[in-house]
Backbone as XML, in Angstrom:
<?xml version="1.0"?>
<chain id="A" units="angstrom">
  <residue number="1" name="MET">
    <atom name="N" x="-12.288" y="-28.743" z="2.418"/>
    <atom name="CA" x="-12.738" y="-29.176" z="1.005"/>
    <atom name="C" x="-12.946" y="-27.863" z="0.263"/>
  </residue>
  <residue number="2" name="ILE">
    <atom name="N" x="-13.428" y="-26.843" z="0.895"/>
    <atom name="CA" x="-13.698" y="-25.626" z="0.102"/>
    <atom name="C" x="-12.279" y="-24.985" z="-0.330"/>
  </residue>
  <residue number="3" name="ASP">
    <atom name="N" x="-11.269" y="-25.181" z="0.410"/>
    <atom name="CA" x="-9.950" y="-24.682" z="-0.006"/>
    <atom name="C" x="-9.456" y="-25.330" z="-1.306"/>
  </residue>
  <residue number="4" name="ILE">
    <atom name="N" x="-9.728" y="-26.733" z="-1.463"/>
    <atom name="CA" x="-9.307" y="-27.396" z="-2.645"/>
    <atom name="C" x="-10.151" y="-26.832" z="-3.888"/>
  </residue>
  <residue number="5" name="ALA">
    <atom name="N" x="-11.482" y="-26.545" z="-3.672"/>
    <atom name="CA" x="-12.268" y="-26.057" z="-4.736"/>
    <atom name="C" x="-11.827" y="-24.683" z="-5.144"/>
  </residue>
  <residue number="6" name="ILE">
    <atom name="N" x="-11.493" y="-23.797" z="-4.115"/>
    <atom name="CA" x="-11.040" y="-22.388" z="-4.478"/>
    <atom name="C" x="-9.744" y="-22.510" z="-5.231"/>
  </residue>
  <residue number="7" name="GLN">
    <atom name="N" x="-8.846" y="-23.390" z="-4.872"/>
    <atom name="CA" x="-7.474" y="-23.506" z="-5.518"/>
    <atom name="C" x="-7.767" y="-23.984" z="-6.954"/>
  </residue>
  <residue number="8" name="PHE">
    <atom name="N" x="-8.615" y="-24.997" z="-7.183"/>
    <atom name="CA" x="-8.887" y="-25.443" z="-8.559"/>
    <atom name="C" x="-9.490" y="-24.304" z="-9.394"/>
  </residue>
  <residue number="9" name="THR">
    <atom name="N" x="-10.367" y="-23.476" z="-8.801"/>
    <atom name="CA" x="-11.084" y="-22.431" z="-9.514"/>
    <atom name="C" x="-10.032" y="-21.340" z="-9.860"/>
  </residue>
  <residue number="10" name="PHE">
    <atom name="N" x="-9.097" y="-21.033" z="-8.896"/>
    <atom name="CA" x="-8.021" y="-20.146" z="-9.258"/>
    <atom name="C" x="-7.260" y="-20.558" z="-10.558"/>
  </residue>
  <residue number="11" name="GLY">
    <atom name="N" x="-6.909" y="-21.843" z="-10.517"/>
    <atom name="CA" x="-6.275" y="-22.345" z="-11.632"/>
    <atom name="C" x="-7.014" y="-22.243" z="-12.986"/>
  </residue>
  <residue number="12" name="CYS">
    <atom name="N" x="-8.304" y="-22.500" z="-12.957"/>
    <atom name="CA" x="-9.155" y="-22.468" z="-14.124"/>
    <atom name="C" x="-9.296" y="-21.037" z="-14.549"/>
  </residue>
  <residue number="13" name="PHE">
    <atom name="N" x="-9.466" y="-20.082" z="-13.710"/>
    <atom name="CA" x="-9.547" y="-18.621" z="-14.132"/>
    <atom name="C" x="-8.223" y="-18.120" z="-14.627"/>
  </residue>
  <residue number="14" name="THR">
    <atom name="N" x="-7.094" y="-18.548" z="-14.027"/>
    <atom name="CA" x="-5.798" y="-18.114" z="-14.481"/>
    <atom name="C" x="-5.550" y="-18.666" z="-15.863"/>
  </residue>
  <residue number="15" name="ALA">
    <atom name="N" x="-5.889" y="-19.911" z="-16.129"/>
    <atom name="CA" x="-5.744" y="-20.465" z="-17.517"/>
    <atom name="C" x="-6.639" y="-19.708" z="-18.454"/>
  </residue>
  <residue number="16" name="SER">
    <atom name="N" x="-7.803" y="-19.300" z="-18.035"/>
    <atom name="CA" x="-8.578" y="-18.509" z="-18.863"/>
    <atom name="C" x="-8.077" y="-17.170" z="-19.239"/>
  </residue>
  <residue number="17" name="LEU">
    <atom name="N" x="-7.477" y="-16.565" z="-18.278"/>
    <atom name="CA" x="-6.812" y="-15.283" z="-18.442"/>
    <atom name="C" x="-5.675" y="-15.400" z="-19.543"/>
  </residue>
  <residue number="18" name="PHE">
    <atom name="N" x="-4.941" y="-16.410" z="-19.422"/>
    <atom name="CA" x="-3.840" y="-16.642" z="-20.436"/>
    <atom name="C" x="-4.407" y="-16.914" z="-21.796"/>
  </residue>
  <residue number="19" name="MET">
    <atom name="N" x="-5.532" y="-17.619" z="-21.919"/>
    <atom name="CA" x="-6.249" y="-17.820" z="-23.161"/>
    <atom name="C" x="-6.736" y="-16.524" z="-23.775"/>
  </residue>
  <residue number="20" name="ASN">
    <atom name="N" x="-7.338" y="-15.680" z="-22.911"/>
    <atom name="CA" x="-7.774" y="-14.329" z="-23.357"/>
    <atom name="C" x="-6.639" y="-13.443" z="-23.781"/>
  </residue>
  <residue number="21" name="LEU">
    <atom name="N" x="-5.526" y="-13.551" z="-23.102"/>
    <atom name="CA" x="-4.275" y="-12.748" z="-23.501"/>
    <atom name="C" x="-3.822" y="-13.236" z="-24.913"/>
  </residue>
  <residue number="22" name="TRP">
    <atom name="N" x="-3.905" y="-14.544" z="-25.116"/>
    <atom name="CA" x="-3.499" y="-15.068" z="-26.379"/>
    <atom name="C" x="-4.416" y="-14.568" z="-27.532"/>
  </residue>
  <residue number="23" name="LYS">
    <atom name="N" x="-5.694" y="-14.584" z="-27.286"/>
    <atom name="CA" x="-6.615" y="-13.994" z="-28.182"/>
    <atom name="C" x="-6.528" y="-12.496" z="-28.499"/>
  </residue>
  <residue number="24" name="ILE">
    <atom name="N" x="-6.162" y="-11.836" z="-27.445"/>
    <atom name="CA" x="-5.804" y="-10.365" z="-27.611"/>
    <atom name="C" x="-4.684" y="-10.216" z="-28.501"/>
  </residue>
  <residue number="25" name="LEU">
    <atom name="N" x="-3.706" y="-10.989" z="-28.372"/>
    <atom name="CA" x="-2.417" y="-10.841" z="-29.167"/>
    <atom name="C" x="-2.615" y="-11.356" z="-30.626"/>
  </residue>
  <residue number="26" name="ARG">
    <atom name="N" x="-3.399" y="-12.413" z="-30.792"/>
    <atom name="CA" x="-3.477" y="-13.026" z="-32.158"/>
    <atom name="C" x="-4.745" y="-12.807" z="-32.867"/>
  </residue>
  <residue number="27" name="ALA">
    <atom name="N" x="-5.730" y="-12.003" z="-32.351"/>
    <atom name="CA" x="-6.973" y="-11.788" z="-33.078"/>
    <atom name="C" x="-6.748" y="-10.910" z="-34.295"/>
  </residue>
  <residue number="28" name="GLU">
    <atom name="N" x="-7.577" y="-11.195" z="-35.263"/>
    <atom name="CA" x="-7.484" y="-10.452" z="-36.544"/>
    <atom name="C" x="-8.296" y="-9.095" z="-36.508"/>
  </residue>
  <residue number="29" name="GLY">
    <atom name="N" x="-9.474" y="-9.076" z="-35.840"/>
    <atom name="CA" x="-10.194" y="-7.920" z="-35.960"/>
    <atom name="C" x="-10.259" y="-7.177" z="-34.481"/>
  </residue>
  <residue number="30" name="VAL">
    <atom name="N" x="-10.578" y="-5.884" z="-34.618"/>
    <atom name="CA" x="-10.638" y="-5.119" z="-33.309"/>
    <atom name="C" x="-11.728" y="-5.635" z="-32.475"/>
  </residue>
  <residue number="31" name="GLY">
    <atom name="N" x="-12.886" y="-6.044" z="-33.023"/>
    <atom name="CA" x="-13.975" y="-6.478" z="-32.191"/>
    <atom name="C" x="-13.702" y="-7.734" z="-31.395"/>
  </residue>
  <residue number="32" name="ASP">
    <atom name="N" x="-12.884" y="-8.696" z="-31.992"/>
    <atom name="CA" x="-12.498" y="-9.827" z="-31.220"/>
    <atom name="C" x="-11.584" y="-9.430" z="-30.085"/>
  </residue>
  <residue number="33" name="ARG">
    <atom name="N" x="-10.656" y="-8.425" z="-30.262"/>
    <atom name="CA" x="-9.852" y="-8.014" z="-29.275"/>
    <atom name="C" x="-10.575" y="-7.342" z="-28.107"/>
  </residue>
  <residue number="34" name="VAL">
    <atom name="N" x="-11.564" y="-6.500" z="-28.421"/>
    <atom name="CA" x="-12.448" y="-5.933" z="-27.430"/>
    <atom name="C" x="-13.155" y="-6.887" z="-26.639"/>
  </residue>
  <residue number="35" name="LEU">
    <atom name="N" x="-13.707" y="-7.906" z="-27.379"/>
    <atom name="CA" x="-14.437" y="-9.006" z="-26.585"/>
    <atom name="C" x="-13.560" y="-9.786" z="-25.675"/>
  </residue>
  <residue number="36" name="ALA">
    <atom name="N" x="-12.417" y="-10.024" z="-26.160"/>
    <atom name="CA" x="-11.389" y="-10.775" z="-25.358"/>
    <atom name="C" x="-10.962" y="-9.894" z="-24.061"/>
  </residue>
  <residue number="37" name="LEU">
    <atom name="N" x="-10.823" y="-8.594" z="-24.299"/>
    <atom name="CA" x="-10.463" y="-7.819" z="-23.132"/>
    <atom name="C" x="-11.559" y="-7.735" z="-22.186"/>
  </residue>
  <residue number="38" name="ASP">
    <atom name="N" x="-12.804" y="-7.653" z="-22.620"/>
    <atom name="CA" x="-13.926" y="-7.620" z="-21.694"/>
    <atom name="C" x="-14.050" y="-8.943" z="-20.906"/>
  </residue>
  <residue number="39" name="THR">
    <atom name="N" x="-13.788" y="-10.059" z="-21.527"/>
    <atom name="CA" x="-13.795" y="-11.324" z="-20.873"/>
    <atom name="C" x="-12.689" y="-11.427" z="-19.917"/>
  </residue>
  <residue number="40" name="MET">
    <atom name="N" x="-11.569" y="-10.818" z="-20.223"/>
    <atom name="CA" x="-10.442" y="-10.763" z="-19.243"/>
    <atom name="C" x="-10.762" y="-9.951" z="-18.069"/>
  </residue>
  <residue number="41" name="VAL">
    <atom name="N" x="-11.472" y="-8.887" z="-18.148"/>
    <atom name="CA" x="-11.994" y="-8.123" z="-17.088"/>
    <atom name="C" x="-12.809" y="-8.943" z="-16.148"/>
  </residue>
  <residue number="42" name="ILE">
    <atom name="N" x="-13.771" y="-9.736" z="-16.781"/>
    <atom name="CA" x="-14.681" y="-10.567" z="-16.078"/>
    <atom name="C" x="-13.891" y="-11.644" z="-15.258"/>
  </residue>
  <residue number="43" name="ASN">
    <atom name="N" x="-12.852" y="-12.185" z="-15.898"/>
    <atom name="CA" x="-12.062" y="-13.156" z="-15.221"/>
    <atom name="C" x="-11.279" y="-12.614" z="-14.117"/>
  </residue>
  <residue number="44" name="VAL">
    <atom name="N" x="-10.764" y="-11.388" z="-14.164"/>
    <atom name="CA" x="-10.066" y="-10.741" z="-13.140"/>
    <atom name="C" x="-11.044" y="-10.476" z="-11.972"/>
  </residue>
  <residue number="45" name="ILE">
    <atom name="N" x="-12.214" y="-10.074" z="-12.285"/>
    <atom name="CA" x="-13.232" y="-9.895" z="-11.162"/>
    <atom name="C" x="-13.538" y="-11.157" z="-10.521"/>
  </residue>
  <residue number="46" name="ALA">
    <atom name="N" x="-13.575" y="-12.247" z="-11.145"/>
    <atom name="CA" x="-13.812" y="-13.463" z="-10.474"/>
    <atom name="C" x="-12.612" y="-13.895" z="-9.624"/>
  </residue>
  <residue number="47" name="LEU">
    <atom name="N" x="-11.369" y="-13.607" z="-10.124"/>
    <atom name="CA" x="-10.215" y="-13.909" z="-9.251"/>
    <atom name="C" x="-10.151" y="-13.055" z="-7.973"/>
  </residue>
  <residue number="48" name="ILE">
    <atom name="N" x="-10.533" y="-11.857" z="-8.113"/>
    <atom name="CA" x="-10.660" y="-10.977" z="-6.941"/>
    <atom name="C" x="-11.593" y="-11.449" z="-5.962"/>
  </residue>
  <residue number="49" name="VAL">
    <atom name="N" x="-12.788" y="-11.969" z="-6.492"/>
    <atom name="CA" x="-13.827" y="-12.414" z="-5.518"/>
    <atom name="C" x="-13.342" y="-13.733" z="-4.859"/>
  </residue>
  <residue number="50" name="LEU">
    <atom name="N" x="-12.699" y="-14.589" z="-5.662"/>
    <atom name="CA" x="-12.132" y="-15.798" z="-5.065"/>
    <atom name="C" x="-11.083" y="-15.489" z="-3.950"/>
  </residue>
  <residue number="51" name="TYR">
    <atom name="N" x="-10.292" y="-14.615" z="-4.290"/>
    <atom name="CA" x="-9.294" y="-14.092" z="-3.172"/>
    <atom name="C" x="-9.985" y="-13.649" z="-1.892"/>
  </residue>
  <residue number="52" name="GLY">
    <atom name="N" x="-11.009" y="-12.849" z="-2.066"/>
    <atom name="CA" x="-11.868" y="-12.434" z="-1.009"/>
    <atom name="C" x="-12.546" y="-13.521" z="-0.171"/>
  </residue>
  <residue number="53" name="MET">
    <atom name="N" x="-12.869" y="-14.531" z="-0.937"/>
    <atom name="CA" x="-13.508" y="-15.747" z="-0.219"/>
    <atom name="C" x="-12.418" y="-16.516" z="0.510"/>
  </residue>
  <residue number="54" name="GLN">
    <atom name="N" x="-11.230" y="-16.620" z="-0.031"/>
    <atom name="CA" x="-10.210" y="-17.467" z="0.532"/>
    <atom name="C" x="-9.817" y="-16.733" z="1.825"/>
  </residue>
  <residue number="55" name="TYR">
    <atom name="N" x="-9.534" y="-15.453" z="1.893"/>
    <atom name="CA" x="-9.105" y="-14.761" z="2.978"/>
    <atom name="C" x="-10.156" y="-14.074" z="3.859"/>
  </residue>
  <residue number="56" name="SER">
    <atom name="N" x="-11.426" y="-14.140" z="3.510"/>
    <atom name="CA" x="-12.532" y="-13.674" z="4.256"/>
    <atom name="C" x="-12.360" y="-12.221" z="4.593"/>
  </residue>
  <residue number="57" name="THR">
    <atom name="N" x="-12.099" y="-11.459" z="3.600"/>
    <atom name="CA" x="-12.015" y="-9.958" z="3.736"/>
    <atom name="C" x="-13.123" y="-9.317" z="2.942"/>
  </residue>
  <residue number="58" name="GLU">
    <atom name="N" x="-13.727" y="-8.344" z="3.483"/>
    <atom name="CA" x="-14.877" y="-7.729" z="2.827"/>
    <atom name="C" x="-14.451" y="-6.588" z="1.869"/>
  </residue>
  <residue number="59" name="ILE">
    <atom name="N" x="-13.344" y="-5.995" z="2.122"/>
    <atom name="CA" x="-12.806" y="-4.915" z="1.344"/>
    <atom name="C" x="-12.532" y="-5.310" z="-0.069"/>
  </residue>
  <residue number="60" name="ILE">
    <atom name="N" x="-12.181" y="-6.594" z="-0.212"/>
    <atom name="CA" x="-11.822" y="-7.161" z="-1.545"/>
    <atom name="C" x="-13.050" y="-7.069" z="-2.431"/>
  </residue>
  <residue number="61" name="PHE">
    <atom name="N" x="-14.223" y="-7.291" z="-1.856"/>
    <atom name="CA" x="-15.430" y="-7.446" z="-2.630"/>
    <atom name="C" x="-15.827" y="-6.006" z="-3.268"/>
  </residue>
  <residue number="62" name="GLU">
    <atom name="N" x="-15.564" y="-4.957" z="-2.464"/>
    <atom name="CA" x="-15.799" y="-3.613" z="-2.899"/>
    <atom name="C" x="-14.863" y="-3.157" z="-4.105"/>
  </residue>
  <residue number="63" name="SER">
    <atom name="N" x="-13.605" y="-3.646" z="-3.966"/>
    <atom name="CA" x="-12.661" y="-3.434" z="-5.093"/>
    <atom name="C" x="-13.181" y="-4.240" z="-6.330"/>
  </residue>
  <residue number="64" name="ALA">
    <atom name="N" x="-13.808" y="-5.364" z="-6.129"/>
    <atom name="CA" x="-14.282" y="-6.107" z="-7.381"/>
    <atom name="C" x="-15.425" y="-5.255" z="-8.004"/>
  </residue>
  <residue number="65" name="LEU">
    <atom name="N" x="-16.229" y="-4.707" z="-7.182"/>
    <atom name="CA" x="-17.319" y="-3.865" z="-7.697"/>
    <atom name="C" x="-16.890" y="-2.662" z="-8.470"/>
  </residue>
  <residue number="66" name="ILE">
    <atom name="N" x="-15.766" y="-1.966" z="-7.935"/>
    <atom name="CA" x="-15.244" y="-0.793" z="-8.639"/>
    <atom name="C" x="-14.601" y="-1.230" z="-9.967"/>
  </residue>
  <residue number="67" name="ILE">
    <atom name="N" x="-13.897" y="-2.360" z="-9.987"/>
    <atom name="CA" x="-13.249" y="-2.774" z="-11.207"/>
    <atom name="C" x="-14.355" y="-3.194" z="-12.208"/>
  </residue>
  <residue number="68" name="SER">
    <atom name="N" x="-15.464" y="-3.794" z="-11.741"/>
    <atom name="CA" x="-16.472" y="-4.138" z="-12.714"/>
    <atom name="C" x="-17.118" y="-2.888" z="-13.360"/>
  </residue>
  <residue number="69" name="MET">
    <atom name="N" x="-17.302" y="-1.860" z="-12.569"/>
    <atom name="CA" x="-17.843" y="-0.685" z="-13.226"/>
    <atom name="C" x="-16.845" y="-0.015" z="-14.131"/>
  </residue>
  <residue number="70" name="LEU">
    <atom name="N" x="-15.647" y="-0.065" z="-13.848"/>
    <atom name="CA" x="-14.651" y="0.408" z="-14.722"/>
    <atom name="C" x="-14.562" y="-0.385" z="-15.986"/>
  </residue>
  <residue number="71" name="GLY">
    <atom name="N" x="-14.620" y="-1.720" z="-15.802"/>
    <atom name="CA" x="-14.622" y="-2.621" z="-17.024"/>
    <atom name="C" x="-15.901" y="-2.365" z="-17.896"/>
  </residue>
  <residue number="72" name="PHE">
    <atom name="N" x="-17.023" y="-2.138" z="-17.371"/>
    <atom name="CA" x="-18.134" y="-1.789" z="-18.176"/>
    <atom name="C" x="-18.014" y="-0.414" z="-18.974"/>
  </residue>
  <residue number="73" name="VAL">
    <atom name="N" x="-17.627" y="0.480" z="-18.189"/>
    <atom name="CA" x="-17.429" y="1.876" z="-18.927"/>
    <atom name="C" x="-16.354" y="1.760" z="-20.048"/>
  </residue>
  <residue number="74" name="SER">
    <atom name="N" x="-15.317" y="0.976" z="-19.797"/>
    <atom name="CA" x="-14.294" y="0.856" z="-20.851"/>
    <atom name="C" x="-14.820" y="0.045" z="-22.080"/>
  </residue>
  <residue number="75" name="THR">
    <atom name="N" x="-15.615" y="-0.918" z="-21.815"/>
    <atom name="CA" x="-16.227" y="-1.603" z="-22.966"/>
    <atom name="C" x="-17.094" y="-0.791" z="-23.780"/>
  </residue>
  <residue number="76" name="VAL">
    <atom name="N" x="-17.924" y="0.018" z="-23.138"/>
    <atom name="CA" x="-18.806" y="0.881" z="-23.835"/>
    <atom name="C" x="-17.908" y="2.005" z="-24.628"/>
  </residue>
  <residue number="77" name="ALA">
    <atom name="N" x="-16.848" y="2.467" z="-23.995"/>
    <atom name="CA" x="-16.032" y="3.418" z="-24.688"/>
    <atom name="C" x="-15.360" y="2.776" z="-25.985"/>
  </residue>
  <residue number="78" name="TYR">
    <atom name="N" x="-14.908" y="1.510" z="-25.842"/>
    <atom name="CA" x="-14.300" y="0.869" z="-26.942"/>
    <atom name="C" x="-15.303" y="0.667" z="-28.107"/>
  </residue>
  <residue number="79" name="ALA">
    <atom name="N" x="-16.544" y="0.295" z="-27.649"/>
    <atom name="CA" x="-17.655" y="-0.042" z="-28.652"/>
    <atom name="C" x="-17.971" y="1.320" z="-29.383"/>
  </residue>
  <residue number="80" name="ARG">
    <atom name="N" x="-18.058" y="2.325" z="-28.700"/>
    <atom name="CA" x="-18.386" y="3.664" z="-29.295"/>
    <atom name="C" x="-17.272" y="4.107" z="-30.234"/>
  </residue>
  <residue number="81" name="PHE">
    <atom name="N" x="-15.987" y="3.889" z="-29.834"/>
    <atom name="CA" x="-14.931" y="4.266" z="-30.635"/>
    <atom name="C" x="-14.880" y="3.388" z="-31.941"/>
  </residue>
  <residue number="82" name="MET">
    <atom name="N" x="-15.201" y="2.136" z="-31.880"/>
    <atom name="CA" x="-15.215" y="1.258" z="-33.032"/>
    <atom name="C" x="-16.423" y="1.684" z="-33.961"/>
  </residue>
  <residue number="83" name="LEU">
    <atom name="N" x="-17.516" y="2.164" z="-33.403"/>
    <atom name="CA" x="-18.644" y="2.445" z="-34.278"/>
    <atom name="C" x="-18.596" y="3.908" z="-34.883"/>
  </residue>
  <residue number="84" name="ARG">
    <atom name="N" x="-18.101" y="4.834" z="-34.043"/>
    <atom name="CA" x="-18.226" y="6.289" z="-34.502"/>
    <atom name="C" x="-16.785" y="6.848" z="-34.820"/>
  </residue>
  <residue number="85" name="GLY">
    <atom name="N" x="-15.753" y="6.327" z="-34.216"/>
    <atom name="CA" x="-14.399" y="6.904" z="-34.343"/>
    <atom name="C" x="-14.140" y="7.858" z="-33.303"/>
  </residue>
  <residue number="86" name="ASN">
    <atom name="N" x="-15.065" y="8.243" z="-32.440"/>
    <atom name="CA" x="-14.795" y="9.142" z="-31.332"/>
    <atom name="C" x="-15.471" y="8.747" z="-30.139"/>
  </residue>
  <residue number="87" name="ILE">
    <atom name="N" x="-15.121" y="8.968" z="-28.985"/>
    <atom name="CA" x="-15.758" y="8.610" z="-27.781"/>
    <atom name="C" x="-16.743" y="9.678" z="-27.226"/>
  </residue>
  <residue number="88" name="ILE">
    <atom name="N" x="-16.288" y="10.957" z="-27.231"/>
    <atom name="CA" x="-17.029" y="12.075" z="-26.753"/>
    <atom name="C" x="-17.586" y="12.896" z="-27.940"/>
  </residue>
  <residue number="89" name="GLU">
    <atom name="N" x="-18.863" y="13.151" z="-27.891"/>
    <atom name="CA" x="-19.460" y="13.863" z="-28.987"/>
    <atom name="C" x="-19.522" y="15.344" z="-28.765"/>
  </residue>
</chain>
């Protein structure tokens, strides 16, 4: 039963990734694109965790943590660039 739930969740998060990609391509403002990119990173992390659950590997969860830290730093960098025009002062 859990395999069916994981497959359904894979499908939902994959559809969400394509919706975020559509928003990145068609958004009018830069803020909307950054928000869609941040949501896309969260969806990728969820897919990686689901993959780790499906195949019962622990190393996959560590890669999800690394990608989540990278996603946070990139979102902060984009926000600083939008507000100030530079990232490093």
